[in-house]
Every structure is written in structure tokens, then in C-alpha cells.
BALOBA-1460 file (C-alpha; in Angstrom, 3 decimals):
// residues 278
<rec num="1" residu="m" x="-13.622" y="-17.467" z="-8.485"/>
<rec num="2" residu="t" x="-13.205" y="-14.040" z="-10.379"/>
<rec num="3" residu="a" x="-14.673" y="-12.980" z="-13.730"/>
<rec num="4" residu="t" x="-12.602" y="-12.969" z="-16.209"/>
<rec num="5" residu="p" x="-10.862" y="-9.432" z="-16.533"/>
<rec num="6" residu="a" x="-12.624" y="-8.409" z="-20.025"/>
<rec num="7" residu="a" x="-16.317" y="-9.147" z="-18.374"/>
<rec num="8" residu="f" x="-15.558" y="-7.493" z="-14.922"/>
<rec num="9" residu="k" x="-17.115" y="-3.676" z="-14.893"/>
<rec num="10" residu="p" x="-15.748" y="-2.107" z="-11.660"/>
<rec num="11" residu="h" x="-18.535" y="0.012" z="-9.371"/>
<rec num="12" residu="h" x="-15.939" y="2.457" z="-8.158"/>
<rec num="13" residu="m" x="-13.560" y="3.107" z="-10.801"/>
<rec num="14" residu="s" x="-13.827" y="4.152" z="-14.917"/>
<rec num="15" residu="i" x="-11.381" y="1.867" z="-16.145"/>
<rec num="16" residu="s" x="-11.415" y="-1.491" z="-17.711"/>
<rec num="17" residu="a" x="-8.962" y="-4.672" z="-17.495"/>
<rec num="18" residu="a" x="-7.364" y="-2.421" z="-21.006"/>
<rec num="19" residu="d" x="-6.165" y="0.564" z="-18.510"/>
<rec num="20" residu="v" x="-4.107" y="-2.390" z="-16.036"/>
<rec num="21" residu="a" x="-2.386" y="-3.927" z="-19.084"/>
<rec num="22" residu="g" x="0.730" y="-3.039" z="-19.866"/>
<rec num="23" residu="n" x="4.702" y="-4.450" z="-19.090"/>
<rec num="24" residu="g" x="4.100" y="-7.674" z="-21.203"/>
<rec num="25" residu="g" x="1.547" y="-8.851" z="-19.537"/>
<rec num="26" residu="i" x="2.810" y="-8.290" z="-16.020"/>
<rec num="27" residu="g" x="-0.027" y="-5.273" z="-15.919"/>
<rec num="28" residu="r" x="0.343" y="-2.287" z="-14.560"/>
<rec num="29" residu="y" x="2.609" y="-0.794" z="-10.876"/>
<rec num="30" residu="i" x="-0.379" y="0.505" z="-9.697"/>
<rec num="31" residu="l" x="0.219" y="2.896" z="-6.304"/>
<rec num="32" residu="l" x="-1.917" y="2.637" z="-3.756"/>
<rec num="33" residu="p" x="-2.306" y="6.402" z="-1.703"/>
<rec num="34" residu="g" x="-5.246" y="7.163" z="0.866"/>
<rec num="35" residu="s" x="-6.752" y="10.287" z="-1.015"/>
<rec num="36" residu="d" x="-7.164" y="11.796" z="-4.263"/>
<rec num="37" residu="g" x="-4.788" y="14.506" z="-4.168"/>
<rec num="38" residu="r" x="-2.016" y="12.564" z="-3.154"/>
<rec num="39" residu="a" x="-2.853" y="10.046" z="-6.245"/>
<rec num="40" residu="a" x="-2.857" y="13.089" z="-8.700"/>
<rec num="41" residu="s" x="0.470" y="14.608" z="-7.339"/>
<rec num="42" residu="i" x="1.980" y="10.826" z="-7.623"/>
<rec num="43" residu="a" x="1.067" y="11.308" z="-11.265"/>
<rec num="44" residu="e" x="2.829" y="14.449" z="-12.399"/>
<rec num="45" residu="h" x="5.679" y="11.987" z="-12.357"/>
<rec num="46" residu="f" x="4.640" y="10.046" z="-14.942"/>
<rec num="47" residu="s" x="4.641" y="11.178" z="-18.425"/>
<rec num="48" residu="g" x="1.915" y="10.697" z="-21.020"/>
<rec num="49" residu="r" x="-0.493" y="10.991" z="-18.070"/>
<rec num="50" residu="t" x="-3.510" y="10.738" z="-18.745"/>
<rec num="51" residu="v" x="-6.751" y="9.839" z="-16.012"/>
<rec num="52" residu="k" x="-10.412" y="8.500" z="-16.239"/>
<rec num="53" residu="e" x="-12.195" y="10.495" z="-13.337"/>
<rec num="54" residu="h" x="-15.248" y="8.801" z="-11.024"/>
<rec num="55" residu="s" x="-17.499" y="10.801" z="-8.726"/>
<rec num="56" residu="r" x="-16.338" y="9.081" z="-5.950"/>
<rec num="57" residu="r" x="-13.368" y="10.670" z="-6.273"/>
<rec num="58" residu="h" x="-11.107" y="7.279" z="-7.162"/>
<rec num="59" residu="n" x="-9.971" y="8.908" z="-10.104"/>
<rec num="60" residu="f" x="-7.082" y="6.649" z="-11.825"/>
<rec num="61" residu="y" x="-4.006" y="8.276" z="-13.311"/>
<rec num="62" residu="s" x="-1.669" y="5.930" z="-15.312"/>
<rec num="63" residu="g" x="1.178" y="7.130" z="-17.453"/>
<rec num="64" residu="t" x="4.653" y="5.496" z="-17.809"/>
<rec num="65" residu="i" x="8.277" y="5.881" z="-16.022"/>
<rec num="66" residu="d" x="11.691" y="5.365" z="-17.161"/>
<rec num="67" residu="g" x="12.803" y="2.995" z="-16.208"/>
<rec num="68" residu="d" x="16.441" y="0.591" z="-16.698"/>
<rec num="69" residu="d" x="15.020" y="-0.889" z="-19.734"/>
<rec num="70" residu="g" x="12.942" y="1.298" z="-21.156"/>
<rec num="71" residu="p" x="9.492" y="2.831" z="-19.904"/>
<rec num="72" residu="i" x="6.995" y="1.043" z="-17.156"/>
<rec num="73" residu="d" x="4.134" y="1.070" z="-17.056"/>
<rec num="74" residu="v" x="2.323" y="2.563" z="-14.493"/>
<rec num="75" residu="a" x="-1.139" y="4.030" z="-12.331"/>
<rec num="76" residu="v" x="-2.116" y="4.947" z="-9.466"/>
<rec num="77" residu="v" x="-5.998" y="5.579" z="-7.956"/>
<rec num="78" residu="a" x="-6.932" y="6.392" z="-4.000"/>
<rec num="79" residu="t" x="-7.754" y="3.832" z="-1.732"/>
<rec num="80" residu="g" x="-9.815" y="5.763" z="0.694"/>
<rec num="81" residu="m" x="-9.195" y="5.535" z="4.403"/>
<rec num="82" residu="g" x="-9.401" y="2.316" z="6.159"/>
<rec num="83" residu="c" x="-9.743" y="-1.478" z="5.423"/>
<rec num="84" residu="p" x="-13.352" y="-1.542" z="3.828"/>
<rec num="85" residu="s" x="-12.268" y="0.709" z="1.088"/>
<rec num="86" residu="v" x="-8.999" y="-0.676" z="0.200"/>
<rec num="87" residu="d" x="-10.652" y="-3.620" z="-0.010"/>
<rec num="88" residu="i" x="-13.332" y="-2.476" z="-2.583"/>
<rec num="89" residu="i" x="-10.638" y="-0.749" z="-4.234"/>
<rec num="90" residu="v" x="-8.365" y="-4.003" z="-4.763"/>
<rec num="91" residu="n" x="-10.938" y="-6.410" z="-5.085"/>
<rec num="92" residu="e" x="-12.118" y="-4.135" z="-8.577"/>
<rec num="93" residu="l" x="-8.460" y="-3.961" z="-9.733"/>
<rec num="94" residu="y" x="-7.582" y="-7.809" z="-9.169"/>
<rec num="95" residu="r" x="-10.758" y="-9.375" z="-11.540"/>
<rec num="96" residu="l" x="-9.338" y="-5.877" z="-14.037"/>
<rec num="97" residu="g" x="-6.045" y="-7.962" z="-13.961"/>
<rec num="98" residu="a" x="-3.965" y="-6.047" z="-11.942"/>
<rec num="99" residu="r" x="-1.124" y="-8.332" z="-10.337"/>
<rec num="100" residu="r" x="0.956" y="-5.613" z="-8.614"/>
<rec num="101" residu="l" x="0.198" y="-2.901" z="-5.786"/>
<rec num="102" residu="l" x="1.963" y="-1.004" z="-3.644"/>
<rec num="103" residu="r" x="0.246" y="1.460" z="-1.277"/>
<rec num="104" residu="v" x="2.164" y="4.760" z="-0.416"/>
<rec num="105" residu="g" x="0.817" y="5.725" z="2.997"/>
<rec num="106" residu="t" x="1.741" y="7.380" z="6.050"/>
<rec num="107" residu="a" x="1.183" y="6.061" z="9.704"/>
<rec num="108" residu="g" x="2.432" y="7.390" z="13.309"/>
<rec num="109" residu="s" x="5.367" y="5.539" z="14.974"/>
<rec num="110" residu="l" x="5.189" y="3.302" z="17.867"/>
<rec num="111" residu="q" x="8.386" y="3.290" z="18.397"/>
<rec num="112" residu="p" x="9.716" y="7.012" z="18.072"/>
<rec num="113" residu="g" x="12.700" y="6.799" z="19.786"/>
<rec num="114" residu="r" x="14.417" y="4.482" z="17.819"/>
<rec num="115" residu="i" x="11.939" y="5.673" z="14.645"/>
<rec num="116" residu="p" x="11.082" y="9.373" z="14.520"/>
<rec num="117" residu="i" x="9.645" y="11.385" z="11.911"/>
<rec num="118" residu="g" x="10.557" y="11.191" z="8.779"/>
<rec num="119" residu="s" x="10.897" y="7.991" z="8.677"/>
<rec num="120" residu="i" x="10.381" y="5.759" z="6.129"/>
<rec num="121" residu="v" x="8.932" y="2.280" z="7.183"/>
<rec num="122" residu="v" x="8.830" y="-1.212" z="4.482"/>
<rec num="123" residu="a" x="6.345" y="-3.425" z="6.309"/>
<rec num="124" residu="t" x="7.202" y="-6.923" z="5.772"/>
<rec num="125" residu="a" x="3.601" y="-7.916" z="7.633"/>
<rec num="126" residu="a" x="0.758" y="-6.207" z="9.732"/>
<rec num="127" residu="v" x="-1.701" y="-6.941" z="12.473"/>
<rec num="128" residu="r" x="-4.715" y="-7.267" z="11.965"/>
<rec num="129" residu="d" x="-6.763" y="-5.158" z="14.266"/>
<rec num="130" residu="e" x="-9.090" y="-4.642" z="12.263"/>
<rec num="131" residu="g" x="-12.727" y="-6.468" z="10.860"/>
<rec num="132" residu="t" x="-12.344" y="-6.545" z="7.618"/>
<rec num="133" residu="s" x="-10.130" y="-8.866" z="6.941"/>
<rec num="134" residu="r" x="-12.150" y="-11.684" z="9.222"/>
<rec num="135" residu="h" x="-14.520" y="-11.621" z="6.302"/>
<rec num="136" residu="y" x="-11.852" y="-13.739" z="4.604"/>
<rec num="137" residu="i" x="-9.173" y="-15.532" z="6.470"/>
<rec num="138" residu="p" x="-9.327" y="-16.854" z="10.375"/>
<rec num="139" residu="r" x="-7.411" y="-14.261" z="12.268"/>
<rec num="140" residu="e" x="-4.934" y="-16.963" z="13.663"/>
<rec num="141" residu="v" x="-3.383" y="-16.861" z="9.612"/>
<rec num="142" residu="p" x="-1.011" y="-13.499" z="9.511"/>
<rec num="143" residu="v" x="-0.663" y="-11.698" z="6.885"/>
<rec num="144" residu="v" x="2.532" y="-10.443" z="5.264"/>
<rec num="145" residu="a" x="3.668" y="-8.604" z="2.004"/>
<rec num="146" residu="a" x="5.087" y="-10.128" z="-0.943"/>
<rec num="147" residu="p" x="8.932" y="-10.498" z="-0.351"/>
<rec num="148" residu="h" x="10.061" y="-9.075" z="-3.893"/>
<rec num="149" residu="m" x="8.034" y="-6.065" z="-3.139"/>
<rec num="150" residu="v" x="9.563" y="-5.918" z="0.087"/>
<rec num="151" residu="s" x="13.231" y="-6.357" z="-2.115"/>
<rec num="152" residu="a" x="12.609" y="-3.800" z="-3.854"/>
<rec num="153" residu="a" x="11.174" y="-1.112" z="-1.204"/>
<rec num="154" residu="l" x="14.669" y="-1.692" z="1.120"/>
<rec num="155" residu="s" x="16.646" y="-1.368" z="-1.852"/>
<rec num="156" residu="a" x="14.707" y="1.805" z="-3.414"/>
<rec num="157" residu="c" x="15.840" y="3.341" z="0.042"/>
<rec num="158" residu="g" x="18.720" y="2.318" z="-0.283"/>
<rec num="159" residu="v" x="18.936" y="4.425" z="-3.901"/>
<rec num="160" residu="c" x="17.114" y="7.213" z="-2.267"/>
<rec num="161" residu="g" x="19.104" y="8.148" z="-0.019"/>
<rec num="162" residu="v" x="16.627" y="7.536" z="2.982"/>
<rec num="163" residu="d" x="19.200" y="7.970" z="6.530"/>
<rec num="164" residu="h" x="15.980" y="6.523" z="8.436"/>
<rec num="165" residu="a" x="14.818" y="3.667" z="6.544"/>
<rec num="166" residu="f" x="12.926" y="0.139" z="8.797"/>
<rec num="167" residu="s" x="11.128" y="-3.343" z="8.544"/>
<rec num="168" residu="g" x="9.405" y="-5.275" z="9.893"/>
<rec num="169" residu="i" x="5.420" y="-5.568" z="11.009"/>
<rec num="170" residu="v" x="3.153" y="-2.338" z="11.327"/>
<rec num="171" residu="h" x="-0.333" y="-1.873" z="12.825"/>
<rec num="172" residu="t" x="-3.560" y="-2.153" z="10.952"/>
<rec num="173" residu="k" x="-6.591" y="-0.518" z="13.047"/>
<rec num="174" residu="d" x="-10.082" y="0.623" z="12.297"/>
<rec num="175" residu="s" x="-10.192" y="3.364" z="14.673"/>
<rec num="176" residu="l" x="-7.350" y="6.008" z="14.598"/>
<rec num="177" residu="y" x="-8.865" y="8.584" z="17.089"/>
<rec num="178" residu="a" x="-8.946" y="5.186" z="19.775"/>
<rec num="179" residu="r" x="-7.067" y="2.799" z="19.468"/>
<rec num="180" residu="e" x="-4.269" y="5.201" z="18.986"/>
<rec num="181" residu="m" x="-5.049" y="8.310" z="20.226"/>
<rec num="182" residu="g" x="-6.920" y="7.056" z="23.505"/>
<rec num="183" residu="a" x="-10.512" y="9.370" z="22.381"/>
<rec num="184" residu="g" x="-13.474" y="7.667" z="24.583"/>
<rec num="185" residu="p" x="-14.359" y="5.409" z="27.377"/>
<rec num="186" residu="r" x="-12.384" y="2.041" z="25.555"/>
<rec num="187" residu="h" x="-9.299" y="5.008" z="26.248"/>
<rec num="188" residu="d" x="-7.135" y="2.746" z="29.298"/>
<rec num="189" residu="e" x="-7.716" y="-0.119" z="27.358"/>
<rec num="190" residu="n" x="-6.655" y="0.754" z="24.333"/>
<rec num="191" residu="e" x="-3.782" y="2.367" z="25.867"/>
<rec num="192" residu="r" x="-3.073" y="-0.788" z="27.284"/>
<rec num="193" residu="f" x="-2.891" y="-2.410" z="23.970"/>
<rec num="194" residu="m" x="-0.876" y="-0.032" z="22.000"/>
<rec num="195" residu="g" x="1.900" y="-0.402" z="24.774"/>
<rec num="196" residu="q" x="1.743" y="-4.197" z="24.228"/>
<rec num="197" residu="l" x="2.326" y="-3.427" z="20.832"/>
<rec num="198" residu="r" x="5.430" y="-1.236" z="21.329"/>
<rec num="199" residu="a" x="6.751" y="-3.917" z="23.497"/>
<rec num="200" residu="s" x="6.653" y="-6.276" z="20.820"/>
<rec num="201" residu="g" x="8.644" y="-4.207" z="18.470"/>
<rec num="202" residu="v" x="5.670" y="-3.639" z="16.168"/>
<rec num="203" residu="l" x="7.632" y="-0.051" z="14.911"/>
<rec num="204" residu="a" x="3.987" y="1.596" z="13.210"/>
<rec num="205" residu="s" x="0.710" y="1.967" z="12.920"/>
<rec num="206" residu="e" x="-1.520" y="2.894" z="9.845"/>
<rec num="207" residu="m" x="-5.069" y="1.808" z="8.510"/>
<rec num="208" residu="e" x="-4.886" y="-0.311" z="4.823"/>
<rec num="209" residu="a" x="-1.990" y="-2.550" z="5.385"/>
<rec num="210" residu="a" x="-3.687" y="-5.719" z="6.313"/>
<rec num="211" residu="i" x="-6.313" y="-5.790" z="3.798"/>
<rec num="212" residu="l" x="-4.170" y="-5.258" z="0.926"/>
<rec num="213" residu="f" x="-1.196" y="-8.403" z="1.960"/>
<rec num="214" residu="t" x="-4.795" y="-10.397" z="2.775"/>
<rec num="215" residu="l" x="-6.133" y="-10.202" z="-0.531"/>
<rec num="216" residu="g" x="-2.752" y="-10.391" z="-2.105"/>
<rec num="217" residu="q" x="-2.408" y="-14.250" z="-0.159"/>
<rec num="218" residu="v" x="-5.716" y="-14.906" z="-0.762"/>
<rec num="219" residu="f" x="-5.995" y="-13.880" z="-4.441"/>
<rec num="220" residu="t" x="-2.861" y="-15.120" z="-5.098"/>
<rec num="221" residu="q" x="-4.045" y="-18.720" z="-3.265"/>
<rec num="222" residu="e" x="-6.971" y="-18.247" z="-6.093"/>
<rec num="223" residu="l" x="-4.950" y="-17.890" z="-9.203"/>
<rec num="224" residu="r" x="-2.508" y="-21.084" z="-8.394"/>
<rec num="225" residu="e" x="-5.726" y="-23.315" z="-7.570"/>
<rec num="226" residu="a" x="-6.901" y="-22.299" z="-11.230"/>
<rec num="227" residu="g" x="-3.797" y="-23.263" z="-12.735"/>
<rec num="228" residu="h" x="-2.192" y="-20.179" z="-13.073"/>
<rec num="229" residu="s" x="1.576" y="-19.379" z="-12.595"/>
<rec num="230" residu="e" x="1.113" y="-15.751" z="-11.515"/>
<rec num="231" residu="t" x="0.621" y="-14.499" z="-8.391"/>
<rec num="232" residu="l" x="-1.088" y="-11.299" z="-6.407"/>
<rec num="233" residu="e" x="1.857" y="-9.124" z="-5.017"/>
<rec num="234" residu="a" x="1.555" y="-6.609" z="-2.335"/>
<rec num="235" residu="g" x="3.342" y="-4.111" z="-0.740"/>
<rec num="236" residu="a" x="3.221" y="-1.010" z="1.669"/>
<rec num="237" residu="l" x="6.536" y="1.267" z="2.659"/>
<rec num="238" residu="l" x="4.846" y="3.999" z="5.263"/>
<rec num="239" residu="g" x="6.288" y="7.875" z="5.492"/>
<rec num="240" residu="i" x="5.974" y="8.649" z="9.094"/>
<rec num="241" residu="i" x="4.651" y="11.281" z="9.815"/>
<rec num="242" residu="g" x="3.820" y="11.076" z="13.858"/>
<rec num="243" residu="d" x="3.927" y="9.140" z="16.895"/>
<rec num="244" residu="e" x="0.672" y="8.042" z="19.113"/>
<rec num="245" residu="t" x="1.160" y="11.550" z="21.074"/>
<rec num="246" residu="a" x="1.188" y="13.793" z="18.094"/>
<rec num="247" residu="f" x="0.889" y="14.522" z="14.194"/>
<rec num="248" residu="g" x="4.492" y="16.418" z="12.743"/>
<rec num="249" residu="n" x="3.954" y="19.871" z="11.727"/>
<rec num="250" residu="d" x="2.958" y="20.875" z="8.168"/>
<rec num="251" residu="e" x="6.181" y="21.029" z="6.855"/>
<rec num="252" residu="q" x="7.347" y="17.971" z="8.413"/>
<rec num="253" residu="i" x="4.205" y="15.932" z="6.955"/>
<rec num="254" residu="a" x="4.690" y="17.280" z="3.319"/>
<rec num="255" residu="a" x="8.693" y="16.801" z="3.592"/>
<rec num="256" residu="t" x="7.452" y="13.080" z="5.063"/>
<rec num="257" residu="t" x="5.263" y="12.802" z="2.088"/>
<rec num="258" residu="d" x="7.385" y="13.578" z="-0.650"/>
<rec num="259" residu="v" x="10.655" y="11.059" z="0.031"/>
<rec num="260" residu="a" x="7.795" y="7.707" z="0.184"/>
<rec num="261" residu="v" x="6.630" y="8.753" z="-3.292"/>
<rec num="262" residu="r" x="10.448" y="9.036" z="-4.196"/>
<rec num="263" residu="v" x="11.147" y="5.677" z="-2.927"/>
<rec num="264" residu="a" x="7.566" y="4.375" z="-4.349"/>
<rec num="265" residu="l" x="8.701" y="4.708" z="-7.831"/>
<rec num="266" residu="e" x="11.830" y="3.701" z="-7.399"/>
<rec num="267" residu="t" x="10.575" y="1.403" z="-6.243"/>
<rec num="268" residu="v" x="8.555" y="-0.141" z="-8.636"/>
<rec num="269" residu="r" x="11.773" y="0.854" z="-10.722"/>
<rec num="270" residu="r" x="13.507" y="-1.948" z="-8.760"/>
<rec num="271" residu="r" x="11.194" y="-4.246" z="-8.746"/>
<rec num="272" residu="a" x="10.471" y="-4.168" z="-12.762"/>
<rec num="273" residu="a" x="13.796" y="-4.934" z="-13.451"/>
<rec num="274" residu="a" x="14.523" y="-7.308" z="-11.867"/>
<rec num="275" residu="e" x="11.275" y="-9.276" z="-13.751"/>
<rec num="276" residu="k" x="12.447" y="-8.252" z="-16.508"/>
<rec num="277" residu="n" x="15.558" y="-10.012" z="-15.736"/>
<rec num="278" residu="r" x="13.996" y="-12.779" z="-14.088"/>
């Protein structure tokens, strides 16, 4: 069972429960990019922006964005790369009281003929091709995004006029260079595996969603067993910046990332409006 938010002290961020509180008790909507540079650029969209720095560069930027019914309390913090780092940051956010988390990331297309560079993929579930989530739940248990986050993200894609928006299962891996790019002596085995994912209809490959969705499920169940009605909603939207053979150029990557950020902020607006009107 988690510690009470007021009593918990995180080790990897310089924040307290008061920093994640807001929105009438729901808590801040927290965006989770991989890098601190992207977190800082996302925070430029916030009003009343503040930052609490940490030596590990998990700097916590908070503020508000305009919503249909007034300001929405938001924050952004970098998770770092890969599931072990996400595991640490999400655990600490949850123990401080965070309940609304949205990954804003990038991925490689597994369906390049249909999902080109520049597309946005809203993840509905993740293939657990990583080790971290197995410390929480058996490998046979699927992990899925919070349906309300998926719905809000798809609505946001429409509002933002995204030309190529997709939703479906994504692949979460531990190794970019071996599993997806074919490095090392297990090249043939990894190539066959990635081919099986493509043939199964998996849309894109990335490195963080599986543990985020796992923790959303595990911590929601923990809250329910403790008698709470609240849930931990976890979602992920991904800008496609390459495929299994090559990355896009700098201009393509920058443009795709900008679109993903716009969609993420609009996702927060759509979800906040739905929660206020519930």
C-alpha cells in the first residue's frame, strides 16, 4: 500500500504533494516526455510557469493552460528513456497524489506503408517486450491505456486537424538498436520478431508505454482495494519520426514533435472538460 501523499518524499524530483495537487482534487494533468529539453519546451505553453529543478534533470515544470471552463492545472516532467526510469518517476508521482498522466513521445512506425513519418499514434495497449513490467504482473496479463485518455486524445487529433492519426497497439522494447535496428549477433531473431509484430497489426515501436499502462492498472486496483473511487488514468500519444530502417530528418522530427505537443495539450483540455461536466 502506498504512503500517504503528505508523508512521501521523492528521491528523483524536488517536489511535494502540493506540487501535483489541483483541479478541484483531481490533481494536475501531468505530461511525460522523455527528455528535459522537451519538457522545458512544453512548459513554454503554460501560464504562471514555475520550475523545480533536480540534479538528475527530472525538473518539474508546472502552471496552467486555458480550458473551456477556465484554467487547467498542468505539469510536465521528463521520465528519461526506457521503462526502468518511467517506473521510478511514475511511482513517485503516484505516491504524491498524481492521478492523470499522459506520455508525449516519439516512435518508429511498424506499418510504414500506412503510417508515415509525421503521423500521430494514440496507444490503446502495449506489447510488453520489456522486463520492468514483469516485476509487477505476469507476462500473460495485457496492459491497456485508460479509455478516457484514449477518447480525449482521439478527439484532440480531430480538433488539431491531424492529417494522419491512428489508434491501436504499440510495441514497448528494452533495446532500440538490437530489437528494432538489428544490431548485434541476434539480428536474424530480432528481425523475425519485428516482422511478427508487423504481421500482427502492431502500429509502432517505442520504449515506455508498457510500464506506464501497467502502473495505471496496478495502482488503480490498489486504490479500489483501499476503498477509493479515484483511478490512475494513463495514456500515451506518439509522434512517428521513423521506421525500422531509418529516422526522419531533423525538420520532420521537429515538426512531428510540435504536432504531438499540440495534441497532448488539447487532450488535457478535452479530458478536463469531460471531467468537469461529469
